[in-house]
VEXLOLO-971393 format. One line per 2 residues: their letters; for each residue x, y, z of N, C-alpha, C, O. Coordinates in steps of 0.02 Angstrom, whole numbers, plus 50000, padded with zeros to 5 digits. Example, Ala and Ser with C-alpha at 12.3 -4.5 7.8 and 13.67 -1.06 7.14 Angstrom:
// VEXLOLO-971393
as	50660/49716/50390/50615/49775/50390/50660/49835/50390/50712/49834/50423  50642/49888/50354/50684/49947/50357/50645/50002/50394/50670/50057/50402
This chain:
// VEXLOLO-971393
mt	50042/49940/50000/50000/50000/50000/50044/50063/50000/50095/50065/50033  50023/50113/49963/50058/50177/49961/50010/50233/49981/49953/50236/49958
vl	50034/50276/50024/49998/50337/50043/50027/50394/50003/50087/50407/50006  49984/50429/49966/50005/50486/49925/49972/50549/49951/49911/50555/49950
vl	50013/50596/49974/49988/50660/49997/49997/50711/49941/50053/50721/49917  49943/50742/49921/49944/50791/49866/49935/50861/49896/49881/50880/49917
lr	49990/50898/49898/49992/50964/49930/49991/51019/49879/50032/51021/49833  49944/51066/49887/49943/51125/49843/49993/51177/49871/49999/51184/49931
hg	50026/51211/49826/50075/51262/49846/50042/51318/49887/49981/51325/49889  50084/51358/49921/50059/51414/49959/50038/51473/49915/50048/51472/49854
lt	50010/51522/49947/49981/51580/49912/50034/51624/49879/50089/51633/49906  50018/51650/49820/50059/51700/49786/50020/51765/49781/49961/51768/49796
ay	50054/51818/49760/50020/51882/49750/49967/51876/49696/49913/51906/49701  49981/51837/49643/49931/51827/49591/49869/51793/49618/49813/51811/49601
na	49879/51743/49661/49822/51709/49691/49780/51758/49731/49718/51757/49727  49812/51801/49769/49777/51850/49811/49735/51898/49768/49684/51923/49790
er	49758/51911/49707/49724/51957/49662/49674/51920/49617/49642/51951/49574  49665/51855/49626/49623/51813/49583/49645/51818/49510/49604/51822/49464
rl	49710/51817/49502/49741/51823/49436/49768/51755/49416/49802/51722/49456  49754/51733/49355/49774/51666/49334/49849/51663/49319/49878/51707/49288
qg	49880/51609/49344/49952/51599/49335/49967/51547/49282/50004/51560/49235  49937/51488/49289/49951/51435/49240/50025/51421/49235/50057/51403/49285
sl	50053/51429/49176/50124/51414/49165/50170/51472/49184/50231/51465/49180  50142/51529/49205/50184/51585/49228/50220/51565/49292/50191/51532/49335
dv	50283/51585/49298/50324/51564/49356/50323/51617/49409/50369/51659/49413  50272/51617/49450/50262/51667/49502/50284/51638/49569/50264/51583/49588
al	50326/51675/49605/50353/51652/49669/50302/51659/49726/50253/51696/49720  50314/51622/49779/50273/51629/49840/50282/51698/49870/50335/51728/49866
ge	50228/51723/49901/50234/51781/49944/50250/51759/50015/50257/51700/50028  50257/51807/50059/50275/51791/50129/50220/51748/50161/50235/51701/50198
eg	50157/51764/50146/50103/51724/50174/50106/51652/50148/50095/51605/50186  50122/51645/50084/50128/51579/50055/50184/51538/50086/50177/51478/50095
ra	50240/51571/50101/50296/51536/50133/50276/51513/50203/50292/51457/50223  50242/51557/50240/50219/51538/50307/50170/51480/50304/50173/51434/50345
qs	50125/51482/50255/50078/51426/50246/50115/51361/50232/50098/51309/50259  50166/51365/50189/50203/51305/50170/50243/51276/50228/50248/51216/50236
ra	50272/51320/50269/50307/51297/50329/50260/51262/50377/50276/51209/50404  50201/51292/50387/50151/51262/50432/50127/51194/50405/50119/51146/50442
aa	50117/51192/50340/50096/51129/50309/50149/51075/50318/50134/51018/50334  50212/51093/50307/50267/51045/50314/50270/51018/50384/50277/50957/50394
ss	50264/51061/50434/50266/51040/50503/50208/50993/50519/50218/50942/50553  50149/51010/50495/50091/50968/50508/50096/50900/50474/50077/50849/50502
lv	50120/50900/50412/50127/50837/50375/50176/50790/50409/50163/50730/50415  50232/50816/50433/50281/50774/50467/50252/50747/50532/50261/50688/50548
at	50218/50789/50569/50188/50767/50632/50135/50714/50622/50126/50669/50663  50099/50719/50567/50043/50673/50554/50065/50609/50521/50042/50555/50540
yg	50109/50614/50471/50125/50556/50429/50196/50531/50437/50212/50475/50416  50241/50572/50466/50310/50553/50471/50350/50577/50410/50327/50618/50371
vp	50409/50550/50402/50454/50570/50348/50437/50530/50284/50436/50469/50286  50425/50564/50229/50407/50528/50168/50467/50494/50136/50525/50513/50147
dr	50453/50443/50098/50505/50410/50059/50528/50455/50002/50587/50456/49984  50480/50492/49974/50495/50536/49918/50454/50600/49922/50398/50600/49947
iv	50485/50654/49898/50449/50717/49887/50460/50735/49814/50516/50740/49790  50405/50744/49779/50408/50766/49709/50368/50830/49702/50323/50843/49741
cs	50385/50869/49652/50351/50934/49645/50352/50958/49573/50393/50937/49532  50306/51004/49559/50309/51042/49498/50372/51086/49499/50392/51108/49553
pl	50403/51098/49442/50462/51141/49440/50447/51215/49446/50493/51255/49456  50384/51235/49441/50368/51306/49448/50383/51329/49519/50373/51293/49567
lr	50409/51391/49525/50435/51416/49589/50388/51409/49647/50408/51389/49702  50324/51424/49637/50277/51422/49693/50270/51352/49722/50259/51345/49782
aa	50275/51301/49680/50272/51233/49704/50340/51210/49730/50344/51177/49782  50393/51226/49693/50460/51205/49713/50480/51235/49780/50510/51202/49822
ds	50462/51299/49791/50478/51331/49855/50436/51302/49912/50460/51296/49968  50374/51284/49897/50333/51250/49948/50362/51182/49966/50365/51163/50024
aa	50384/51146/49915/50416/51081/49926/50481/51087/49965/50499/51044/50004  50517/51143/49954/50580/51153/49989/50569/51159/50064/50613/51139/50103
el	50512/51186/50085/50498/51189/50157/50490/51119/50186/50513/51106/50242  50458/51075/50150/50451/51006/50173/50518/50970/50172/50533/50930/50216
aa	50558/50983/50120/50624/50952/50116/50667/50974/50175/50704/50933/50204  50663/51038/50194/50702/51063/50250/50679/51031/50316/50720/51019/50360
at	50615/51017/50321/50588/50988/50383/50602/50913/50390/50601/50886/50445  50615/50880/50333/50623/50807/50334/50692/50782/50316/50710/50725/50333
gv	50732/50823/50281/50796/50800/50256/50790/50760/50192/50840/50733/50168  50730/50755/50164/50719/50719/50101/50719/50769/50044/50677/50814/50044
pa	50763/50763/49996/50765/50812/49942/50703/50808/49898/50675/50754/49887  50681/50865/49874/50624/50867/49829/50648/50861/49757/50695/50895/49737
ra	50615/50818/49719/50632/50807/49649/50579/50839/49605/50520/50823/49612  50600/50883/49560/50553/50915/49515/50535/50868/49458/50577/50833/49431
da	50471/50869/49440/50446/50829/49385/50399/50873/49344/50347/50895/49368  50418/50887/49282/50379/50932/49239/50308/50907/49228/50264/50947/49210
rl	50295/50843/49237/50228/50817/49228/50180/50842/49282/50119/50838/49273  50206/50868/49336/50164/50893/49391/50152/50968/49387/50122/50996/49432
tq	50174/50999/49333/50165/51071/49327/50092/51088/49315/50051/51045/49298  50075/51151/49324/50006/51174/49314/49988/51171/49240/50031/51175/49197
rs	49923/51165/49227/49899/51170/49158/49912/51240/49131/49915/51288/49170  49920/51247/49067/49924/51313/49037/49854/51344/49033/49806/51310/49016
yg	49850/51408/49050/49788/51444/49042/49788/51487/48978/49746/51530/48969  49838/51474/48936/49839/51507/48871/49836/51582/48875/49871/51613/48916
ew	49794/51612/48834/49790/51686/48831/49758/51717/48892/49755/51778/48898  49734/51676/48938/49705/51703/49000/49759/51716/49054/49745/51749/49103
eg	49818/51690/49044/49869/51696/49097/49885/51769/49110/49895/51809/49064  49888/51787/49174/49902/51855/49195/49840/51898/49203/49845/51953/49229
lt	49782/51873/49182/49720/51911/49188/49682/51890/49250/49692/51835/49276  49638/51933/49274/49594/51915/49330/49531/51881/49304/49515/51887/49245
wd	49497/51847/49348/49434/51815/49328/49382/51867/49306/49342/51854/49261  49383/51926/49337/49336/51978/49316/49350/52000/49245/49303/52011/49206
ei	49414/52008/49227/49432/52027/49159/49411/51972/49109/49388/51987/49054  49421/51911/49129/49403/51855/49085/49328/51852/49074/49305/51841/49018
rl	49290/51861/49128/49217/51858/49122/49191/51911/49074/49143/51898/49037  49221/51969/49074/49198/52023/49030/49217/52010/48957/49178/52026/48912
rw	49276/51983/48945/49301/51975/48877/49282/51909/48844/49275/51905/48783  49273/51857/48885/49256/51790/48859/49198/51761/48898/49208/51710/48931
pr	49140/51790/48897/49085/51766/48941/49066/51693/48929/49053/51656/48976  49065/51672/48866/49046/51602/48851/49098/51554/48877/49082/51503/48907
dy	49162/51569/48865/49215/51524/48887/49223/51526/48963/49240/51476/48994  49210/51584/48993/49211/51589/49066/49159/51541/49096/49173/51506/49144
er	49100/51540/49067/49047/51497/49091/49065/51423/49081/49052/51382/49125  49095/51407/49025/49117/51338/49013/49168/51317/49065/49164/51261/49092
rh	49216/51360/49079/49267/51343/49128/49237/51329/49197/49258/51282/49231  49188/51368/49217/49159/51359/49283/49110/51301/49286/49083/51286/49340
rg	49099/51268/49230/49062/51205/49230/49109/51145/49224/49086/51089/49218  49174/51158/49227/49223/51106/49223/49245/51088/49153/49285/51042/49144
ld	49219/51123/49103/49236/51109/49033/49296/51150/49011/49312/51201/49041  49328/51127/48957/49384/51165/48929/49358/51224/48890/49318/51215/48844
pe	49381/51286/48906/49363/51342/48863/49397/51336/48795/49450/51304/48789  49368/51366/48745/49395/51361/48677/49438/51422/48662/49420/51465/48621
ie	49495/51426/48697/49541/51482/48689/49610/51456/48669/49625/51397/48679  49650/51500/48642/49717/51482/48619/49761/51463/48679/49766/51500/48728
gw	49794/51405/48673/49844/51385/48721/49819/51351/48784/49859/51334/48828  49754/51340/48790/49726/51309/48850/49749/51236/48856/49746/51199/48807
gk	49771/51216/48916/49790/51146/48929/49728/51103/48937/49692/51111/48987  49715/51059/48891/49654/51018/48892/49654/50972/48953/49705/50944/48973
aa	49595/50964/48983/49588/50925/49044/49614/50854/49036/49651/50829/49078  49596/50821/48981/49616/50752/48972/49692/50745/48967/49721/50698/48994
dv	49725/50792/48933/49798/50790/48925/49833/50802/48992/49880/50767/49009  49810/50853/49029/49840/50869/49093/49830/50812/49143/49876/50793/49179
aa	49769/50785/49145/49754/50730/49191/49800/50670/49178/49825/50639/49225  49810/50654/49114/49851/50595/49097/49923/50605/49118/49954/50559/49146
rv	49952/50664/49104/50023/50673/49121/50034/50677/49197/50083/50650/49222  49988/50710/49233/49995/50714/49306/49988/50645/49337/50028/50625/49379
ae	49937/50607/49315/49928/50540/49342/49988/50496/49328/50008/50456/49371  50018/50503/49269/50078/50464/49253/50135/50482/49301/50169/50437/49326
gl	50146/50547/49313/50199/50568/49358/50188/50544/49429/50235/50522/49463  50126/50547/49452/50110/50524/49520/50119/50449/49527/50146/50425/49577
te	50096/50412/49478/50103/50339/49480/50176/50319/49483/50195/50275/49521  50217/50351/49442/50288/50335/49441/50321/50353/49508/50363/50316/49533
ac	50301/50410/49537/50331/50431/49601/50316/50382/49657/50354/50376/49704  50259/50348/49652/50238/50302/49705/50267/50232/49700/50260/50192/49746
eg	50300/50217/49645/50327/50150/49636/50378/50133/49690/50427/50168/49699  50365/50079/49726/50412/50055/49778/50414/50098/49840/50460/50090/49881
as	50366/50143/49850/50366/50188/49908/50304/50176/49951/50252/50156/49926  50312/50190/50016/50255/50185/50062/50222/50252/50073/50161/50255/50082
lv	50261/50306/50072/50235/50373/50083/50268/50421/50035/50329/50428/50034  50227/50455/49995/50251/50504/49946/50212/50569/49956/50151/50568/49965
va	50247/50625/49953/50214/50690/49952/50229/50723/49885/50286/50729/49865  50176/50743/49851/50182/50777/49787/50155/50848/49795/50099/50858/49817
vs	50197/50898/49779/50177/50968/49786/50164/50996/49717/50208/50997/49673  50102/51018/49707/50083/51039/49640/50033/51097/49644/50036/51137/49690
hg	49987/51100/49596/49942/51156/49587/49870/51133/49590/49855/51073/49581  49824/51180/49601/49754/51162/49611/49725/51120/49555/49700/51065/49568
sa	49728/51145/49494/49699/51107/49438/49737/51043/49424/49706/50991/49409  49803/51045/49429/49843/50985/49416/49826/50930/49466/49819/50872/49447
im	49820/50948/49530/49803/50899/49581/49734/50870/49568/49724/50809/49571  49685/50914/49554/49617/50891/49542/49614/50843/49483/49584/50790/49487
lg	49645/50863/49427/49642/50822/49366/49679/50756/49374/49655/50704/49353  49738/50759/49404/49775/50697/49415/49738/50650/49461/49738/50589/49451
sl	49705/50677/49512/49667/50635/49559/49607/50603/49524/49594/50544/49534  49571/50642/49484/49514/50614/49448/49536/50557/49403/49502/50506/49398
al	49593/50565/49369/49618/50512/49325/49636/50450/49365/49618/50394/49345  49670/50457/49421/49688/50399/49462/49627/50363/49489/49627/50302/49496
lg	49575/50401/49505/49514/50372/49532/49468/50344/49478/49417/50313/49494  49485/50356/49415/49444/50331/49361/49380/50370/49351/49330/50343/49327
ld	49381/50435/49370/49322/50478/49364/49328/50523/49303/49382/50531/49274  49273/50554/49285/49271/50601/49229/49316/50661/49244/49306/50695/49294
vh	49365/50673/49201/49412/50727/49214/49381/50796/49204/49411/50846/49222  49321/50799/49177/49286/50862/49171/49237/50873/49230/49202/50923/49233
gt	49236/50826/49275/49192/50831/49333/49217/50881/49384/49277/50896/49386  49172/50907/49424/49190/50955/49476/49180/50926/49546/49176/50963/49595
vl	49176/50860/49550/49160/50828/49614/49212/50841/49668/49195/50843/49727  49275/50851/49649/49327/50862/49699/49332/50934/49722/49366/50949/49772
gk	49299/50980/49688/49299/51049/49710/49368/51081/49707/49412/51059/49671  49376/51135/49745/49437/51175/49743/49477/51165/49807/49452/51177/49862
lp	49539/51144/49800/49583/51133/49858/49616/51199/49877/49648/51230/49835  49608/51222/49940/49639/51286/49960/49715/51282/49958/49744/51228/49958
ha	49747/51340/49957/49820/51343/49957/49848/51312/50021/49821/51320/50075  49904/51276/50012/49939/51243/50067/49895/51192/50104/49907/51178/50163
hw	49845/51166/50070/49804/51112/50096/49820/51049/50055/49851/51052/50002  49797/50992/50080/49815/50930/50047/49758/50879/50049/49715/50880/50092
nv	49761/50835/49999/49719/50775/49996/49764/50715/50008/49824/50718/49997  49734/50661/50030/49771/50599/50041/49738/50544/50000/49678/50531/50007
mv	49777/50511/49958/49754/50454/49920/49792/50392/49941/49850/50396/49963  49760/50335/49934/49790/50271/49954/49784/50224/49895/49731/50217/49865
ss	49839/50190/49880/49837/50141/49826/49846/50071/49854/49887/50059/49899  49807/50026/49828/49817/49954/49838/49822/49926/49767/49805/49961/49720
pg	49843/49864/49759/49854/49839/49690/49795/49851/49644/49740/49825/49653  49808/49892/49592/49757/49906/49541/49701/49952/49561/49652/49958/49526
hw	49708/49986/49618/49652/50027/49642/49678/50087/49682/49722/50081/49724  49649/50146/49668/49662/50206/49707/49597/50227/49743/49543/50219/49716
sl	49604/50254/49803/49547/50282/49839/49567/50348/49870/49626/50359/49886  49518/50392/49880/49529/50456/49913/49513/50448/49986/49456/50436/50005
ar	49564/50454/50029/49556/50441/50100/49541/50504/50140/49503/50502/50189  49571/50561/50121/49560/50624/50157/49558/50680/50105/49589/50676/50052
yg	49520/50733/50121/49512/50787/50073/49516/50855/50108/49483/50866/50160  49555/50900/50080/49555/50970/50103/49582/50982/50172/49557/51025/50208
lg	49633/50944/50192/49663/50953/50258/49712/51012/50256/49741/51026/50204  49720/51045/50313/49765/51102/50316/49792/51113/50386/49767/51083/50434
aa	49842/51156/50392/49873/51173/50456/49857/51244/50475/49850/51287/50431  49853/51257/50539/49845/51325/50563/49910/51362/50555/49964/51335/50569
ve	49906/51425/50532/49966/51467/50524/49969/51516/50581/49922/51554/50592  50024/51515/50617/50031/51560/50674/50045/51630/50650/50082/51641/50602
d	50016/51681/50685/50028/51750/50668/50096/51773/50694/50114/51831/50684
């Protein structure tokens, strides 16, 4: 059996502004670093030291993973398959700007469907690559922590669970929160959802 903890990166300034990042390499803010430190401490206290830490190479995920690596002594390995989906021409814009300029595609996105815009990372493609990266990371391990992004985590999880990758059943994972999945031979299950740590002021 393998326990897979899927941790979303901490908050960035873009996140605070409701601005889409996608493939843009935006660093953590101070709040995001504090969130990531708190998450690392809580994960170690709850689950112990992981066999492996893998992460998206984008700064916000890699820096969040670095906090866990510092707390455990386990180096974080970047895997491009865990990176966020591309938001195409929407990257850098706020949701309010998108709603005004692309009302039909905005509505499609909020129903879990792929908007028909240039450069958008299709759900099926993103789900397949994330699931592949997670499956490989778990080979021969009892405990793995993967640090990634909201959409990437959701899509990869749906693929591992054999669910519709356009579904919204998993909802939105808050920053520096995590889900826990468990694998047994030929089967994945979702054991915990939306867990988080308190951040001290």
